[in-house]
N, C-alpha and C positions, 0 to 999 in steps of 0.2 A: 763118613757113614751114611750119613742121610741121601747123601747125593747117588750111594749107591744101591741104597733101599729103593730112589727114586727110579733108578734105572731097572732096577730088578720089575719095581711096578709098570713102569712104559712096557718093558718086555712082553711080561706075562698079558699086558691088557692088548697089547699088538698082536700076540697068538691068538687070541682071543676073538678078537673084531676079526682077523684073517679068516676063523675058521666061520664065523659068522657067516661073513661075505659069500664064503664057499656054499655053507649048506643053504643061502637062498638061491643057491645055482647060480652065481654070477661066476665071472672069469678072472680070478688073481693075476693073470696076467694081462690084460687090458691096459691100456697105459692110463687109461685115467683111475684104475685101482690098485697099481702099485704101490703107492706109497700111503695110501687110504689107511691099513690097518695102523699105522704110525701114526699118522696126523688123525684121529678117531684117539689112540690113546692118550697122545697129548691132551687135546682137546676134554675128553672124559674124566683127566687129573686136574685141567685148571678148572672144570666146571664144580669140581667136589673140593676143592682146597680147602674148603670151611672147615674138613675134620683136623687139619691142620691148625687151625685157629684157635685161641682160648678166648672167646668174647668178653666174659668177667674181666680178666688181664687187660684189654683194650680198654676197658671202661675205665678202671683204677687209674689206668697209665694218664689221665688226663682229667681227675678229680680235682674241684677247686674248693676251698670253703667259700661260703658265698651266703646272703642272709635273705637274698631273692627269694621270693615266696609266692610266686604265681605263675600260671601254667608256662611251660616252654614248650613248643612245637614244632618240630621238623616233618613236614608234610611230603609227599611228591618223591619219598625215595626210590629208586628204581631196586626194582630185585628180579633176580632171573634165578630159578630152582629147576630143579628134576624131580619129577614126579617117580616116588619109589615104587607104582604101582605098574606103570610101562616103560620107566625110561625116557620117559619123552617132556619135553622143557615145559613149564608154566611161569608168567611172567605178569610181571604190573607193578604199582606202589604201594609203598608201607607208610604208613599216616603212623608218628608216635609222639605223645606228647607224655610230660610230667611234672608233677608240683614238687619242687625242690625242697630237703629237708633240712637245710644246712651244707647243701653241698649241688653244684653243677658241673655240669662235664661237658666237654669239648664238642661241640654240635657235630661236628664230624665224625666221631666215636659211636654217636645213631646208626649214621651208615654204616659204619664197618662193622658192625655187631649185625644187621642185618644180613650183611656179605658172610659174616661167619657161618651165620644158622641156614641161609637158604641156598649156599655153595652146597650143598649133600643132598642125598636123596632123603627126599621129604614128602608131607602133606602138608596142606596149608594151614589147617588147622594146629596142627602142629607146633609148626614154625612162629604161630600167632603168637602163643602161650609162652614158647621157647625166647621170646625176644621180649618179651610182658618180663618174664618170670626172672630174669638174667639183669635186666635194669631193675627192678624192685629189690633184688637181695643184693645189687652191688651198691646200689644208692640210697638204698633205704629213702626213697621219696614219701610224700604225703600220699601219692596216688601215682598210677601209669595207665595210658591208654596206647591202645595197639589198634589199629585196622588195617586190613591188608585188602586189594580188592586186585585179582589176576585174573590171564585167559588161561585156560591149558589146554594145553595143544593135546593133551590123550582124548579131550571132549572135541576138541574144534577139527582134527584132522581122523579120525576112530571112532567109533564106537556112535552114539546119537548125532554127530556130526554138525555140530552146532556153532558156527562161526562169531556169533556176537553174545555170546555168554559170556557172564562176568562172574567170578567166584567172592564171594566177599565175606571177611571173616572179623571179628573183634574180640578184645578181651580186653578186660578195665580192672583196676583194686584202687584199695583207698577212697578219694575222694573223689573217683570219678564212678564210685558205686552211685553215688546222688545224682539223681536224674538233670539237676539244674546245672551240676559241674561237666557232662557227660552232653549234654545238648547244646554246652557252649564248645565244645570240643568240637562234636560231630558240626556245628554252623562253622567254625573258624577253616576245618580241613576242606568246606564244600566251598568257602568263600572265595575270589579271585581280587586278595586282598592289595597283587601289585599294580593293577591296572585302575 
């Protein structure tokens, strides 16, 4: 059933991309464009596969009881998304921290929930809060911090055309609402501790 639905979606998107290419005045019989609608349909399905993922289930699949109660940070998580306003990519890095409250989570799962939420039509502000809320509701930690830095092609390629601009969004809960804890998090994500 899932394969049948996936094929229907591919066929529908293929038709849409073919119409779009024809609408801008291109020749669909040109060698380079013959298979473009199908390739674009499959690419769009991949770029938006976050709709098929359950971020809370991802976290619950690797929760472990642990009495560790200091900050856990995973920084520089690669993030790719599609701006819902212009259907152009935005991409960058997410930095996530939480302070456990009896449970820790497998570190790779933080990267997976970034994918689950970013691989959808998005705005960066909502994405930041969705990641934060998911971790807070699922792990119930003492606090969560999320910072995302991203470049938006809708701002770089069209409109104001500012190639060097970076959008930064942040959200904090619990212990991270305290200036001291938040400042430690910001200092640690800015530091190059591996060198």
